Structures are given as structure tokens and as C-alpha cells.
N, CA, C and O atoms as CSV, one atom per row, in Angstrom:
chain,resi,resn,atom,element,x,y,z
A,1,MET,N,N,-2.794,16.697,-26.983
A,1,MET,CA,C,-2.836,15.727,-28.070
A,1,MET,C,C,-3.946,14.711,-27.789
A,1,MET,O,O,-4.022,14.154,-26.694
A,2,ALA,N,N,-4.788,14.479,-28.766
A,2,ALA,CA,C,-5.895,13.526,-28.616
A,2,ALA,C,C,-5.379,12.093,-28.747
A,2,ALA,O,O,-4.488,11.802,-29.546
A,3,LEU,N,N,-5.960,11.217,-27.947
A,3,LEU,CA,C,-5.608,9.801,-28.035
A,3,LEU,C,C,-6.365,9.169,-29.191
A,3,LEU,O,O,-7.499,9.549,-29.483
A,4,LYS,N,N,-5.735,8.203,-29.846
A,4,LYS,CA,C,-6.384,7.490,-30.947
A,4,LYS,C,C,-7.434,6.533,-30.410
A,4,LYS,O,O,-7.252,5.928,-29.354
A,5,ASP,N,N,-8.538,6.396,-31.144
A,5,ASP,CA,C,-9.548,5.402,-30.789
A,5,ASP,C,C,-8.952,4.014,-31.005
A,5,ASP,O,O,-8.195,3.790,-31.950
A,6,ARG,N,N,-9.300,3.096,-30.124
A,6,ARG,CA,C,-8.853,1.711,-30.298
A,6,ARG,C,C,-9.654,0.808,-29.382
A,6,ARG,O,O,-10.289,1.267,-28.434
A,7,GLU,N,N,-9.616,-0.468,-29.674
A,7,GLU,CA,C,-10.223,-1.479,-28.814
A,7,GLU,C,C,-9.252,-2.641,-28.760
A,7,GLU,O,O,-8.718,-3.064,-29.785
A,8,MET,N,N,-9.024,-3.155,-27.564
A,8,MET,CA,C,-8.046,-4.226,-27.392
A,8,MET,C,C,-8.590,-5.243,-26.400
A,8,MET,O,O,-9.281,-4.886,-25.445
A,9,GLU,N,N,-8.279,-6.481,-26.628
A,9,GLU,CA,C,-8.710,-7.545,-25.724
A,9,GLU,C,C,-7.515,-8.441,-25.449
A,9,GLU,O,O,-6.740,-8.744,-26.356
A,10,LYS,N,N,-7.363,-8.866,-24.198
A,10,LYS,CA,C,-6.252,-9.743,-23.836
A,10,LYS,C,C,-6.771,-10.840,-22.921
A,10,LYS,O,O,-7.480,-10.564,-21.954
A,11,GLY,N,N,-6.425,-12.061,-23.220
A,11,GLY,CA,C,-6.819,-13.196,-22.392
A,11,GLY,C,C,-5.735,-13.512,-21.367
A,11,GLY,O,O,-4.552,-13.266,-21.603
A,12,TYR,N,N,-6.150,-14.058,-20.232
A,12,TYR,CA,C,-5.221,-14.426,-19.166
A,12,TYR,C,C,-5.522,-15.835,-18.686
A,12,TYR,O,O,-6.683,-16.245,-18.673
A,13,PRO,N,N,-4.491,-16.590,-18.287
A,13,PRO,CA,C,-4.721,-17.882,-17.641
A,13,PRO,C,C,-5.458,-17.656,-16.313
A,13,PRO,O,O,-5.399,-16.567,-15.742
A,14,ARG,N,N,-6.130,-18.664,-15.844
A,14,ARG,CA,C,-6.976,-18.577,-14.646
A,14,ARG,C,C,-6.256,-17.958,-13.446
A,14,ARG,O,O,-6.811,-17.074,-12.793
A,15,ILE,N,N,-5.043,-18.399,-13.143
A,15,ILE,CA,C,-4.308,-17.905,-11.970
A,15,ILE,C,C,-4.013,-16.411,-12.110
A,15,ILE,O,O,-4.198,-15.653,-11.157
A,16,GLN,N,N,-3.556,-15.985,-13.286
A,16,GLN,CA,C,-3.278,-14.559,-13.509
A,16,GLN,C,C,-4.566,-13.740,-13.454
A,16,GLN,O,O,-4.575,-12.639,-12.903
A,17,ALA,N,N,-5.639,-14.260,-14.014
A,17,ALA,CA,C,-6.926,-13.554,-13.989
A,17,ALA,C,C,-7.379,-13.352,-12.550
A,17,ALA,O,O,-7.837,-12.267,-12.192
A,18,ALA,N,N,-7.256,-14.383,-11.726
A,18,ALA,CA,C,-7.657,-14.282,-10.318
A,18,ALA,C,C,-6.830,-13.221,-9.594
A,18,ALA,O,O,-7.373,-12.454,-8.799
A,19,ALA,N,N,-5.533,-13.169,-9.856
A,19,ALA,CA,C,-4.663,-12.182,-9.208
A,19,ALA,C,C,-5.046,-10.762,-9.626
A,19,ALA,O,O,-5.075,-9.857,-8.793
A,20,LYS,N,N,-5.337,-10.567,-10.903
A,20,LYS,CA,C,-5.734,-9.237,-11.381
A,20,LYS,C,C,-7.077,-8.828,-10.786
A,20,LYS,O,O,-7.252,-7.679,-10.379
A,21,LEU,N,N,-8.021,-9.756,-10.731
A,21,LEU,CA,C,-9.326,-9.449,-10.138
A,21,LEU,C,C,-9.195,-9.128,-8.649
A,21,LEU,O,O,-9.902,-8.261,-8.135
A,22,ARG,N,N,-8.298,-9.821,-7.962
A,22,ARG,CA,C,-8.061,-9.562,-6.542
A,22,ARG,C,C,-7.515,-8.149,-6.343
A,22,ARG,O,O,-7.970,-7.422,-5.460
A,23,ARG,N,N,-6.529,-7.761,-7.173
A,23,ARG,CA,C,-5.967,-6.401,-7.084
A,23,ARG,C,C,-7.036,-5.358,-7.388
A,23,ARG,O,O,-7.106,-4.318,-6.733
A,24,LEU,N,N,-7.874,-5.648,-8.395
A,24,LEU,CA,C,-8.961,-4.740,-8.763
A,24,LEU,C,C,-9.938,-4.576,-7.602
A,24,LEU,O,O,-10.316,-3.454,-7.266
A,25,ALA,N,N,-10.345,-5.675,-6.993
A,25,ALA,CA,C,-11.285,-5.625,-5.867
A,25,ALA,C,C,-10.693,-4.824,-4.707
A,25,ALA,O,O,-11.401,-4.046,-4.066
A,26,ASP,N,N,-9.411,-5.008,-4.436
A,26,ASP,CA,C,-8.760,-4.260,-3.357
A,26,ASP,C,C,-8.778,-2.761,-3.649
A,26,ASP,O,O,-9.079,-1.961,-2.763
A,27,ALA,N,N,-8.459,-2.375,-4.883
A,27,ALA,CA,C,-8.469,-0.955,-5.261
A,27,ALA,C,C,-9.878,-0.377,-5.156
A,27,ALA,O,O,-10.049,0.745,-4.681
A,28,LEU,N,N,-10.889,-1.131,-5.596
A,28,LEU,CA,C,-12.279,-0.667,-5.506
A,28,LEU,C,C,-12.673,-0.421,-4.051
A,28,LEU,O,O,-13.260,0.611,-3.728
A,29,GLU,N,N,-12.351,-1.367,-3.183
A,29,GLU,CA,C,-12.692,-1.230,-1.762
A,29,GLU,C,C,-12.046,-0.005,-1.130
A,29,GLU,O,O,-12.656,0.666,-0.298
A,30,ARG,N,N,-10.809,0.284,-1.527
A,30,ARG,CA,C,-10.081,1.417,-0.948
A,30,ARG,C,C,-10.424,2.741,-1.627
A,30,ARG,O,O,-10.009,3.800,-1.155
A,31,GLY,N,N,-11.181,2.696,-2.738
A,31,GLY,CA,C,-11.502,3.920,-3.473
A,31,GLY,C,C,-10.290,4.498,-4.180
A,31,GLY,O,O,-10.173,5.713,-4.338
A,32,GLU,N,N,-9.390,3.622,-4.606
A,32,GLU,CA,C,-8.151,4.037,-5.259
A,32,GLU,C,C,-8.194,3.709,-6.748
A,32,GLU,O,O,-8.966,2.847,-7.170
A,33,PRO,N,N,-7.371,4.390,-7.550
A,33,PRO,CA,C,-7.272,4.036,-8.964
A,33,PRO,C,C,-6.691,2.625,-9.113
A,33,PRO,O,O,-5.951,2.153,-8.250
A,34,PHE,N,N,-7.035,1.968,-10.213
A,34,PHE,CA,C,-6.502,0.643,-10.518
A,34,PHE,C,C,-5.665,0.761,-11.781
A,34,PHE,O,O,-6.141,1.260,-12.801
A,35,ARG,N,N,-4.423,0.306,-11.716
A,35,ARG,CA,C,-3.528,0.385,-12.872
A,35,ARG,C,C,-3.291,-1.016,-13.422
A,35,ARG,O,O,-3.036,-1.967,-12.683
A,36,ILE,N,N,-3.384,-1.106,-14.752
A,36,ILE,CA,C,-3.182,-2.397,-15.411
A,36,ILE,C,C,-2.538,-2.151,-16.772
A,36,ILE,O,O,-2.799,-1.135,-17.416
A,37,GLN,N,N,-1.706,-3.075,-17.199
A,37,GLN,CA,C,-1.105,-2.982,-18.521
A,37,GLN,C,C,-1.880,-3.886,-19.464
A,37,GLN,O,O,-2.076,-5.070,-19.188
A,38,VAL,N,N,-2.321,-3.313,-20.591
A,38,VAL,CA,C,-3.033,-4.070,-21.625
A,38,VAL,C,C,-2.233,-3.889,-22.907
A,38,VAL,O,O,-2.181,-2.795,-23.469
A,39,GLY,N,N,-1.616,-4.961,-23.362
A,39,GLY,CA,C,-0.728,-4.846,-24.512
A,39,GLY,C,C,0.452,-3.968,-24.132
A,39,GLY,O,O,1.101,-4.199,-23.112
A,40,ALA,N,N,0.730,-2.962,-24.950
A,40,ALA,CA,C,1.862,-2.067,-24.694
A,40,ALA,C,C,1.454,-0.820,-23.918
A,40,ALA,O,O,2.292,0.045,-23.664
A,41,GLU,N,N,0.194,-0.712,-23.540
A,41,GLU,CA,C,-0.292,0.503,-22.887
A,41,GLU,C,C,-0.670,0.263,-21.429
A,41,GLU,O,O,-1.340,-0.716,-21.103
A,42,ARG,N,N,-0.229,1.173,-20.556
A,42,ARG,CA,C,-0.608,1.129,-19.142
A,42,ARG,C,C,-1.835,2.016,-18.979
A,42,ARG,O,O,-1.841,3.175,-19.394
A,43,ILE,N,N,-2.876,1.451,-18.367
A,43,ILE,CA,C,-4.160,2.128,-18.214
A,43,ILE,C,C,-4.449,2.301,-16.731
A,43,ILE,O,O,-4.188,1.406,-15.927
A,44,THR,N,N,-4.992,3.464,-16.378
A,44,THR,CA,C,-5.421,3.720,-15.004
A,44,THR,C,C,-6.930,3.883,-14.996
A,44,THR,O,O,-7.472,4.763,-15.666
A,45,ILE,N,N,-7.602,3.039,-14.240
A,45,ILE,CA,C,-9.052,3.137,-14.069
A,45,ILE,C,C,-9.285,3.982,-12.823
A,45,ILE,O,O,-8.902,3.580,-11.724
A,46,PRO,N,N,-9.911,5.155,-12.981
A,46,PRO,CA,C,-10.098,6.038,-11.827
A,46,PRO,C,C,-11.178,5.517,-10.886
A,46,PRO,O,O,-12.036,4.738,-11.300
A,47,PRO,N,N,-11.145,5.938,-9.627
A,47,PRO,CA,C,-12.136,5.459,-8.657
A,47,PRO,C,C,-13.563,5.896,-8.975
A,47,PRO,O,O,-14.512,5.298,-8.467
A,48,TYR,N,N,-13.737,6.932,-9.809
A,48,TYR,CA,C,-15.081,7.399,-10.166
A,48,TYR,C,C,-15.662,6.660,-11.379
A,48,TYR,O,O,-16.772,6.972,-11.809
A,49,ALA,N,N,-14.934,5.694,-11.934
A,49,ALA,CA,C,-15.425,4.939,-13.095
A,49,ALA,C,C,-16.716,4.193,-12.738
A,49,ALA,O,O,-16.914,3.777,-11.596
A,50,VAL,N,N,-17.581,4.036,-13.732
A,50,VAL,CA,C,-18.849,3.319,-13.555
A,50,VAL,C,C,-18.636,1.866,-13.972
A,50,VAL,O,O,-18.094,1.597,-15.044
A,51,PHE,N,N,-19.060,0.940,-13.132
A,51,PHE,CA,C,-18.886,-0.491,-13.368
A,51,PHE,C,C,-20.184,-1.087,-13.897
A,51,PHE,O,O,-21.261,-0.796,-13.377
A,52,SER,N,N,-20.084,-1.921,-14.930
A,52,SER,CA,C,-21.268,-2.622,-15.443
A,52,SER,C,C,-20.887,-4.050,-15.829
A,52,SER,O,O,-19.726,-4.357,-16.096
A,53,ILE,N,N,-21.896,-4.902,-15.848
A,53,ILE,CA,C,-21.715,-6.299,-16.248
A,53,ILE,C,C,-22.631,-6.558,-17.428
A,53,ILE,O,O,-23.810,-6.205,-17.397
A,54,GLU,N,N,-22.091,-7.172,-18.465
A,54,GLU,CA,C,-22.856,-7.478,-19.672
A,54,GLU,C,C,-22.849,-8.989,-19.895
A,54,GLU,O,O,-21.824,-9.644,-19.711
A,55,HIS,N,N,-23.987,-9.531,-20.288
A,55,HIS,CA,C,-24.097,-10.954,-20.588
A,55,HIS,C,C,-24.621,-11.105,-22.009
A,55,HIS,O,O,-25.639,-10.511,-22.363
A,56,ASP,N,N,-23.938,-11.888,-22.812
A,56,ASP,CA,C,-24.354,-12.170,-24.188
A,56,ASP,C,C,-24.552,-13.670,-24.349
A,56,ASP,O,O,-23.787,-14.471,-23.812
A,57,ARG,N,N,-25.584,-14.036,-25.093
A,57,ARG,CA,C,-25.840,-15.442,-25.412
A,57,ARG,C,C,-26.132,-15.524,-26.906
A,57,ARG,O,O,-26.927,-14.748,-27.438
A,58,SER,N,N,-25.488,-16.465,-27.569
A,58,SER,CA,C,-25.713,-16.679,-28.992
A,58,SER,C,C,-25.527,-18.168,-29.270
A,58,SER,O,O,-24.423,-18.695,-29.136
A,59,GLY,N,N,-26.603,-18.839,-29.656
A,59,GLY,CA,C,-26.523,-20.279,-29.893
A,59,GLY,C,C,-26.076,-20.995,-28.636
A,59,GLY,O,O,-26.712,-20.873,-27.588
A,60,ASP,N,N,-24.969,-21.752,-28.733
A,60,ASP,CA,C,-24.480,-22.487,-27.563
A,60,ASP,C,C,-23.319,-21.770,-26.866
A,60,ASP,O,O,-22.632,-22.367,-26.037
A,61,SER,N,N,-23.096,-20.496,-27.196
A,61,SER,CA,C,-22.016,-19.712,-26.580
A,61,SER,C,C,-22.574,-18.642,-25.647
A,61,SER,O,O,-23.617,-18.046,-25.919
A,62,GLU,N,N,-21.870,-18.410,-24.553
A,62,GLU,CA,C,-22.233,-17.343,-23.621
A,62,GLU,C,C,-20.979,-16.566,-23.260
A,62,GLU,O,O,-19.867,-17.091,-23.297
A,63,GLU,N,N,-21.185,-15.300,-22.908
A,63,GLU,CA,C,-20.069,-14.430,-22.564
A,63,GLU,C,C,-20.516,-13.445,-21.493
A,63,GLU,O,O,-21.621,-12.905,-21.558
A,64,VAL,N,N,-19.662,-13.215,-20.517
A,64,VAL,CA,C,-19.897,-12.192,-19.501
A,64,VAL,C,C,-18.723,-11.221,-19.571
A,64,VAL,O,O,-17.563,-11.632,-19.552
A,65,GLU,N,N,-19.034,-9.937,-19.650
A,65,GLU,CA,C,-18.001,-8.904,-19.684
A,65,GLU,C,C,-18.162,-7.994,-18.476
A,65,GLU,O,O,-19.265,-7.542,-18.172
A,66,PHE,N,N,-17.060,-7.728,-17.793
A,66,PHE,CA,C,-17.018,-6.745,-16.718
A,66,PHE,C,C,-16.407,-5.490,-17.329
A,66,PHE,O,O,-15.314,-5.547,-17.892
A,67,GLU,N,N,-17.094,-4.367,-17.225
A,67,GLU,CA,C,-16.652,-3.165,-17.933
A,67,GLU,C,C,-16.653,-1.949,-17.016
A,67,GLU,O,O,-17.567,-1.760,-16.214
A,68,PHE,N,N,-15.624,-1.136,-17.146
A,68,PHE,CA,C,-15.550,0.148,-16.460
A,68,PHE,C,C,-15.584,1.238,-17.518
A,68,PHE,O,O,-14.915,1.133,-18.546
A,69,SER,N,N,-16.364,2.287,-17.267
A,69,SER,CA,C,-16.466,3.412,-18.199
A,69,SER,C,C,-16.217,4.707,-17.442
A,69,SER,O,O,-16.646,4.863,-16.299
A,70,TRP,N,N,-15.515,5.640,-18.094
A,70,TRP,CA,C,-15.271,6.948,-17.481
A,70,TRP,C,C,-14.860,7.941,-18.556
A,70,TRP,O,O,-14.436,7.562,-19.648
A,71,LYS,N,N,-14.993,9.208,-18.226
A,71,LYS,CA,C,-14.500,10.295,-19.075
A,71,LYS,C,C,-13.180,10.757,-18.471
A,71,LYS,O,O,-13.056,10.916,-17.256
A,72,ARG,N,N,-12.193,10.970,-19.348
A,72,ARG,CA,C,-10.913,11.489,-18.865
A,72,ARG,C,C,-11.116,12.917,-18.372
A,72,ARG,O,O,-11.802,13.711,-19.015
A,73,ARG,N,N,-10.525,13.234,-17.246
A,73,ARG,CA,C,-10.629,14.596,-16.673
A,73,ARG,C,C,-9.350,15.353,-16.894
A,73,ARG,O,O,-9.240,16.510,-16.488
């Protein structure tokens, strides 16, 4: 069964964001998958995922996005 296309964004308070980033960094260092719940869906980022950083600037606003991309195997 094919998964439906979707895009979701979730904000976190600073303390929760730091804890999630810490868990992510630990998984990256160990070469292990990283599991996170976004909304109602649990997502696993595989160790072979490609990491990229994006920076956007528009007027007086700036944004940095940390992104992982992979093909499901």
C-alpha cells in the first residue's frame, strides 16, 4: 500500500527541542535509526539518510531548516 503524500510541521518549546536534538545527535553518532513522533505518525529516520541545512531570508525574517532525506527501502 502506498503512503499518502503529506507535509507536516510541529513546533517545540526550547527545552523539548534541545532534548530531541540531543537524542538525534546521539543516534547519528552511533549510526542508528532515529525515531520521532510528528503529530499522530511515528517516523523512523534511517542511518543512511542525507542531512542538509537550508537558510531562507525574506525581508526582516530568517529561517534555518535541518532536513533529512531518504528513499524508503
